[in-house]
Structures are given as C-alpha cells and as structure tokens.
N, C-alpha and C positions, 0 to 999 in steps of 0.2 A: 503493499501501498505504498502511495505515496509521503510526503510529508506533509502536502496541505489540505487529505485529506482529516490525517491526523489530526493536523487545528481546525479543523472545519471539526470532527464527531469532539471533543477537548468543546470548543465551543459549545453545541449543543448538546451535554453533556452538563456541562458550567450553570445551562440556561432550567435546565432540569431539576438540574442538582435546591438549584436557587426559587426557583417554582413548589418546590417538597417540601421544602423548610417554611413558606410565608403556609402554604397551605396546611401546615404540622402547627404555626403558630397559631391561627388564626382556630383551627379546633380550637388547639389549647387555651386557647383566650374566651373563645365562646363556654366552655367546661368554667370558666374560671368565674368566669360573667351570672355564670347561672346561677352554681351553688354556695356565692357566694351574694345571693339578691341585690346584682348593683339597680341602682333604676338609669327609666330608661337614654334619664339627658347623659350620665353617667358612660352606660353605653354606645349612647349614635356616638359622645368623641374617645373613646378605646377602638372603635369603630375608622374613625375617620382619617385618626395617627399612624392606624394600623393602615389602611390604603394611601396616601401620605409617601409612607416610605414606601413602600410596593410600587407606588406612582416615578420616586425618585431612581428606582431602577432602573425601567424602562425607560425613564429620560436619560437614565444615563446610561444607554444601551444604545437608542439611536443615538447619539448626541458622538458617541462613540464610533459608530458605520457611518455618519454622516464625515465627522475630522480624517475617517482611514479612509474617506471615496472619494475625497480633496485632496489625500499625501499632502492631511498635514500630519498626523498621528501615526 
C-alpha cells in the first residue's frame, strides 16, 4: 500500500475515533444529567457547551483542509 493511502486511512481513523469519543462523552453526560435531576435550563447549557466543542473540532478540520488545499499548511 502506498504511503498516501496509509495517510488517508490514518486521517479517517482519527476522525472516526474523535466522533466515537464525542458520542461516548455525550452518553455519559446524558446519564449524569438524568441521575442528578438537573433542571432543564442546566441541561440545555451543558448540551450547548458540548455541541460547541464538537463544532470547534469540525471547524478546525475544515480550516485545515482549506489551508492544505491552498498550499499554506
């Protein structure tokens, strides 16, 4: 297998790993919020923060792709 293919597989694997980690973090937070009887406003704040963190990783990936495509990175 060529090195370019290995690099692509590594990149896809890392993205899938991050997606799985965010999924499991979300499930753990859901369980903690349910068992802790957190009020609805607090639950919304927790989910907004979690989604913003996920959006940050997505934005980083898009910026990295655009910079590499332009030859900057």
